[in-house]
C-alpha positions as CSV (number, residue, x, y, z in Angstrom):
1,M,9.4,0.5,16.6
2,S,12.5,2.7,15.9
3,E,14.0,4.9,18.6
4,N,13.0,8.1,16.7
5,R,9.3,7.0,16.6
6,I,9.5,6.2,20.4
7,I,10.9,9.6,21.1
8,A,8.3,11.3,18.9
9,L,5.6,9.4,20.8
10,L,7.0,10.3,24.2
11,A,7.4,13.9,23.2
12,T,3.9,14.1,21.8
13,L,2.4,12.4,24.8
14,G,4.3,14.8,27.1
15,T,3.2,17.8,25.1
16,I,-0.4,16.9,24.9
17,T,-0.5,16.2,28.7
18,R,1.1,19.6,29.4
19,L,-1.3,21.5,27.1
20,F,-4.3,19.8,28.7
21,L,-3.1,20.6,32.2
22,A,-2.2,24.2,31.2
23,F,-5.9,25.1,31.3
24,L,-5.7,24.8,35.1
25,P,-5.1,28.1,36.9
26,G,-1.4,29.0,37.1
27,F,0.3,30.0,40.3
28,Q,-1.6,33.3,40.6
29,I,1.3,35.5,42.0
30,D,3.6,34.4,39.2
31,V,1.4,34.3,36.1
32,S,-0.3,37.6,37.1
33,S,3.2,39.1,37.1
34,W,3.9,37.7,33.6
35,F,0.6,39.1,32.4
36,S,1.2,42.6,33.7
37,W,4.9,42.8,32.8
38,S,4.2,41.7,29.2
39,L,1.6,44.4,28.8
40,R,3.8,47.0,30.4
41,L,6.7,46.2,28.2
42,N,4.6,46.9,25.1
43,E,3.2,50.0,26.6
44,V,6.2,51.8,28.0
45,G,9.1,50.0,26.3
46,F,12.2,48.4,27.7
47,S,14.0,51.6,28.9
48,N,11.0,52.6,31.1
49,F,10.0,49.2,32.3
50,Y,11.8,49.3,35.7
51,A,10.5,52.1,37.9
52,A,10.6,53.0,41.6
53,N,6.9,52.8,41.9
54,Y,6.4,49.6,39.9
55,F,7.1,46.1,41.2
56,S,9.3,43.9,39.1
57,D,11.9,41.6,40.7
58,Y,12.9,39.7,37.5
59,T,16.2,40.2,35.7
60,P,16.0,41.3,32.0
61,G,16.4,37.9,30.3
62,Y,12.9,36.6,30.4
63,L,11.4,40.0,29.8
64,Y,12.3,39.8,26.2
65,I,10.1,36.7,25.9
66,L,7.3,38.4,27.8
67,S,7.6,41.4,25.5
68,F,7.1,39.1,22.5
69,L,4.2,37.4,24.0
70,G,2.6,40.7,24.9
71,Y,3.1,41.8,21.3
72,L,1.3,38.7,20.1
73,R,-1.6,39.5,22.4
74,N,-1.9,43.0,21.1
75,L,-1.6,41.7,17.5
76,F,-4.2,39.0,17.7
77,L,-6.2,40.3,20.7
78,P,-6.9,37.0,22.5
79,D,-8.9,37.1,25.7
80,D,-7.2,37.0,29.1
81,K,-7.8,33.3,29.6
82,T,-6.2,32.5,26.3
83,F,-3.3,34.8,27.1
84,F,-2.7,33.1,30.4
85,L,-2.4,29.8,28.5
86,L,0.0,31.4,26.0
87,L,2.2,32.5,28.9
88,K,2.8,28.9,29.9
89,L,4.0,27.8,26.4
90,P,7.7,28.9,26.7
91,A,8.2,26.6,29.7
92,I,6.3,23.8,28.0
93,L,8.4,24.1,24.9
94,S,11.6,24.3,26.8
95,E,10.9,20.9,28.5
96,V,10.2,19.3,25.2
97,I,13.5,20.7,23.7
98,L,15.4,19.5,26.8
99,G,14.0,16.0,26.3
100,I,15.1,16.0,22.7
101,L,18.6,17.3,23.5
102,V,19.1,14.7,26.2
103,F,18.0,12.0,23.8
104,K,20.3,13.2,21.0
105,T,23.3,13.6,23.3
106,L,22.9,10.3,25.2
107,T,22.3,8.3,22.0
108,K,26.0,9.1,21.1
109,K,27.3,8.6,24.6
110,S,25.3,5.7,26.1
111,G,23.2,4.1,23.4
112,T,19.5,4.0,22.6
113,F,18.0,2.4,25.7
114,F,19.3,4.9,28.3
115,A,18.7,7.8,25.8
116,I,15.0,6.9,25.6
117,L,14.7,6.2,29.3
118,C,16.2,9.4,30.4
119,S,14.5,11.6,27.8
120,G,11.2,9.9,28.9
121,L,11.9,11.0,32.4
122,I,11.9,14.6,31.2
123,F,8.9,14.3,28.8
124,L,6.7,12.5,31.4
125,N,8.1,13.7,34.7
126,P,5.1,14.7,36.9
127,A,7.1,17.3,38.8
128,F,8.2,19.0,35.6
129,I,4.7,18.9,34.2
130,F,3.3,20.4,37.3
131,N,6.0,23.2,37.3
132,S,5.5,24.3,33.7
133,S,1.9,23.4,32.9
134,I,0.0,23.9,36.1
135,W,2.2,26.3,38.1
136,G,3.3,28.2,34.9
137,Q,6.9,28.8,36.2
138,I,9.9,29.1,33.9
139,D,12.5,26.9,35.6
140,S,12.6,24.8,32.4
141,V,13.6,27.8,30.4
142,L,16.5,28.5,32.8
143,S,17.5,24.8,32.8
144,L,17.6,24.7,29.0
145,F,20.2,27.5,28.8
146,L,22.1,26.1,31.8
147,F,22.3,22.7,30.1
148,L,23.5,24.3,26.8
149,S,26.2,26.2,28.7
150,I,27.5,23.1,30.4
151,Y,27.2,21.0,27.2
152,Y,29.4,23.5,25.3
153,L,31.8,23.9,28.3
154,D,32.3,20.2,28.2
155,K,33.2,20.5,24.5
156,K,35.6,23.4,25.3
157,R,33.5,25.7,23.0
158,L,33.9,28.7,25.2
159,L,32.1,31.3,23.2
160,L,28.8,29.4,23.2
161,S,29.2,28.2,26.8
162,S,29.8,31.8,28.0
163,F,26.9,33.1,25.9
164,F,24.4,30.7,27.2
165,L,25.6,31.2,30.8
166,A,25.0,34.9,30.5
167,I,21.5,34.3,29.2
168,S,20.9,31.9,32.1
169,L,22.0,34.5,34.6
170,L,19.7,37.1,33.1
171,I,16.7,34.7,33.2
172,K,17.3,33.8,36.9
173,P,20.1,34.8,39.2
174,Q,20.4,31.4,40.8
175,T,22.7,30.7,37.9
176,I,25.4,31.9,40.3
177,A,25.3,28.4,41.8
178,L,27.5,27.4,38.8
179,F,30.2,30.0,39.4
180,P,32.4,27.9,41.7
181,L,32.2,25.1,39.1
182,L,33.3,27.5,36.4
183,V,36.3,28.6,38.4
184,L,37.3,25.0,39.2
185,F,36.9,23.7,35.7
186,Q,38.6,26.6,34.0
187,I,41.6,26.6,36.3
188,K,42.1,22.9,35.6
189,N,41.4,23.0,31.8
190,F,42.1,26.5,30.4
191,N,45.0,28.9,30.4
192,V,44.7,32.5,31.6
193,K,44.0,33.8,28.1
194,K,41.0,31.5,27.5
195,M,39.7,32.2,31.0
196,A,39.8,35.9,30.2
197,Q,38.0,35.3,26.9
198,Y,35.3,33.4,28.7
199,S,34.8,36.2,31.2
200,F,34.8,38.9,28.6
201,I,32.2,37.1,26.4
202,F,30.0,36.5,29.5
203,L,30.2,40.2,30.7
204,L,29.7,41.6,27.2
205,T,26.6,39.4,26.7
206,V,25.1,40.4,30.0
207,F,25.8,44.1,29.3
208,L,24.3,44.0,25.7
209,I,21.1,42.2,26.8
210,S,20.7,44.3,29.9
211,F,21.4,47.7,28.4
212,P,18.0,48.4,26.8
213,L,16.4,48.1,30.2
214,F,19.2,49.8,32.2
215,T,20.1,52.8,30.0
216,K,20.6,55.2,32.9
217,N,23.1,53.2,35.0
218,P,23.9,50.1,32.9
219,F,26.8,49.0,35.2
220,T,25.0,49.3,38.5
221,E,21.3,48.7,38.1
222,L,21.5,45.0,37.4
223,P,23.6,44.1,40.5
224,I,21.3,46.3,42.6
225,L,18.2,44.6,41.2
226,I,19.7,41.1,42.0
227,F,20.7,42.2,45.5
228,N,17.3,43.7,46.3
229,T,15.5,40.6,45.0
230,A,17.6,38.4,47.2
231,S,17.0,40.6,50.2
232,Q,13.2,40.4,49.9
233,Y,13.0,36.9,51.3
234,S,15.2,36.9,54.4
235,Y,14.0,33.6,55.8
236,N,15.5,30.2,56.4
237,S,13.4,28.1,54.0
238,L,10.7,29.5,51.7
239,F,8.7,26.2,51.8
240,A,11.7,24.3,50.4
241,Y,12.1,20.7,51.6
242,N,15.8,21.2,52.3
243,F,18.2,21.3,55.3
244,W,16.6,24.4,56.8
245,G,13.1,23.0,56.2
246,M,13.9,20.4,58.9
247,F,13.5,23.3,61.4
248,G,10.3,24.7,59.9
249,F,9.5,27.3,57.2
250,W,9.7,31.1,57.1
251,I,11.9,31.5,60.1
252,P,13.9,34.8,59.8
253,D,17.4,33.9,58.9
254,S,18.7,36.6,61.2
255,S,17.8,34.2,64.0
256,M,20.9,33.2,65.9
257,W,22.5,29.9,66.8
258,N,25.9,29.8,68.6
259,N,26.4,33.5,68.0
260,L,26.0,33.2,64.3
261,S,22.8,33.9,62.2
262,F,21.1,31.2,60.2
263,Q,22.2,33.0,57.1
264,I,25.9,32.8,58.0
265,W,25.5,29.2,58.9
266,G,24.0,28.6,55.5
267,Y,27.0,30.2,53.8
268,L,29.3,28.2,56.0
269,L,27.5,24.9,55.0
270,L,27.7,25.8,51.3
271,T,31.4,26.8,51.6
272,G,32.2,23.5,53.4
273,Y,30.3,21.6,50.7
274,W,32.4,23.2,48.0
275,I,35.6,22.6,49.9
276,M,34.8,18.9,49.9
277,I,34.1,19.0,46.1
278,I,37.3,20.9,45.5
279,Y,39.3,18.3,47.5
280,F,37.9,15.4,45.5
281,Y,38.1,17.3,42.2
282,S,41.9,17.8,42.9
283,K,42.3,14.0,43.4
284,K,40.3,12.7,40.4
285,H,38.5,13.6,37.3
286,I,34.9,14.5,37.9
287,S,32.5,15.1,35.0
288,V,31.5,18.7,34.5
289,Y,27.9,17.4,34.5
290,S,28.4,15.9,37.9
291,L,29.8,19.3,39.1
292,A,26.8,21.0,37.7
293,A,24.4,18.7,39.5
294,L,26.4,19.1,42.8
295,A,26.4,22.8,42.4
296,F,22.6,23.1,42.1
297,L,22.0,20.5,44.8
298,G,24.2,22.3,47.2
299,F,22.6,25.7,46.3
300,Y,19.1,24.3,47.1
301,F,19.8,22.3,50.3
302,L,22.4,24.4,52.2
303,P,21.9,28.2,52.2
304,T,18.9,30.1,53.5
305,R,16.4,32.1,51.4
306,V,15.7,29.2,49.0
307,H,12.4,28.7,47.2
308,E,11.0,25.2,46.6
309,R,11.6,25.5,42.8
310,Y,15.3,26.0,43.0
311,L,15.8,22.3,42.9
312,Y,14.6,22.0,39.3
313,P,17.9,22.4,37.3
314,S,19.6,19.7,39.3
315,F,17.2,17.1,38.0
316,I,18.2,17.8,34.4
317,F,21.8,17.1,35.2
318,L,21.0,14.1,37.4
319,I,18.9,12.5,34.7
320,F,21.6,13.2,32.1
321,L,24.2,11.7,34.4
322,A,22.1,8.6,35.0
323,G,22.2,8.1,31.2
324,I,25.9,8.8,30.8
325,F,26.9,6.4,33.6
326,K,24.1,4.0,33.0
327,S,23.5,4.2,36.7
328,K,20.4,2.6,38.3
329,I,21.2,4.1,41.7
330,I,21.1,7.7,40.3
331,L,17.9,6.9,38.5
332,I,16.3,5.6,41.7
333,L,17.5,8.4,43.9
334,T,16.5,11.0,41.4
335,T,13.0,9.5,41.0
336,F,12.5,9.6,44.8
337,L,13.7,13.1,45.1
338,S,11.6,14.2,42.1
339,F,8.5,12.7,43.8
340,I,9.2,14.6,47.0
341,H,9.7,17.7,44.9
342,L,6.3,17.2,43.3
343,L,4.8,17.0,46.8
344,N,6.6,20.3,47.6
345,L,5.2,22.0,44.5
346,Y,1.7,20.8,45.2
347,Y,1.8,22.0,48.8
348,V,2.9,25.5,47.9
349,Y,0.6,25.8,44.9
350,V,-2.5,24.8,47.0
351,Y,-1.5,27.0,49.9
352,Y,-1.2,30.2,47.9
353,N,-3.8,29.7,45.2
354,E,-6.6,27.7,46.9
355,I,-6.2,28.6,50.6
356,Y,-4.5,32.0,50.9
357,L,-6.0,33.6,47.7
358,R,-9.2,31.6,48.0
359,M,-9.3,30.6,44.3
360,P,-11.5,27.7,43.2
361,Q,-10.3,24.5,45.0
362,L,-9.6,22.3,41.9
363,L,-6.6,20.5,43.4
364,Y,-7.2,20.9,47.1
365,N,-7.6,17.6,49.0
366,P,-7.8,18.5,52.7
367,H,-6.6,15.2,54.0
368,F,-3.6,15.0,51.7
369,Y,-2.8,18.7,52.2
370,D,-3.0,18.3,56.0
371,F,-0.7,15.3,55.8
372,L,1.9,17.3,53.9
373,K,1.6,20.2,56.3
374,S,2.0,18.0,59.4
375,N,5.0,16.2,57.8
376,E,6.9,19.1,56.3
377,K,9.9,18.6,58.6
378,A,10.0,14.8,58.0
379,L,9.9,15.3,54.2
380,S,12.7,17.9,54.6
381,I,14.8,15.3,56.5
382,I,14.1,12.6,53.9
383,S,14.9,15.0,51.1
384,T,18.2,16.1,52.7
385,I,19.2,12.5,53.3
386,I,18.7,11.7,49.6
387,F,20.8,14.8,48.8
388,I,23.7,13.5,50.9
389,I,23.5,10.1,49.3
390,I,23.4,11.6,45.8
391,S,26.3,13.8,46.5
392,Y,28.4,10.8,47.7
393,V,27.4,8.8,44.6
394,L,28.3,11.6,42.2
395,I,31.7,12.2,43.8
396,K,32.5,8.5,43.8
397,L,31.5,8.0,40.2
398,P,34.4,7.1,37.8
399,Y,35.3,9.6,35.2
400,V,33.9,8.7,31.8
401,P,35.7,10.1,28.8
402,K,33.5,11.5,26.0
403,K,32.7,9.0,23.2
404,A,32.9,9.9,19.6
């Protein structure tokens, strides 16, 4: 069987699995927001969407997709159940596209075997499937644009890289995790003129996409929205199996230790992490994909106020790196971390949907759920240890020049 037929089979299997599971209820808090926002966008338009008396904590990027989906609903008048299914399709489609992109890129860099293996880890990854098809979240949409931004940055195609980075930021603000990477990479590879061009394209794209929703104060409303959203969840770990999860969940990050708040300690840990990366980056070549993986790993594990889903983008870069370097150790570590991430997603989904909101208990297994609940600190410790090992492996990897 040719490699194209294998990929087509994997993509088809992954898509069918996702569509089948998409009939399960989505994460109610999120998908209900998608539902109401898509309707509101078609009722009041972009310029009136954000209002003081209306809750919406998402930046403008994904609202364009929701507006289009709402338009389709009004045009074809599907029932609510069908529309909830439609709301999951962008995330499902993004994962399929990611799998194809990884295959196409790795075929040129690493050969057919690793290209198929790594794309298969995207098409059939249980954590990814749970995130997009059951939960209904859009981390795959974000990751698609992040991957494209880093892909074109690696090729020194600044216009496209900056454009996709701006879209990423407007989809989800955790894109800021990449900003230290961009500063490092550009200082080492570009002159001041090219750096200015990159920043200009980025800011212009952000402005043009945001302006229809922020016509009154286009320069201030987006930063205020991002700041207010980040301030809503002032806790150490929002169910995330990370460093702070070792001490328990939902502890106010204003809590003090040695005269400093948890929030400040988180910033110090992340700063120290990047100082380490900068040191090694100054000594050797490190792949921009490695830097991207390190950036999102550090952003998930070290600061406070992190949700469980923030780990998702790092997996795309880790899987891709496993293919580039043909690294079994990265594959193994990523697989273990992905499994723990799946447990994390399941735990949060069941807690909110089937216990807190008392929806039909389709996935709730009391013994398994209680096991996860009683071992949340242990799972956070294991997850953090894997993070440390992966960081070490990525930093020690040899630099691999691009192949023609």
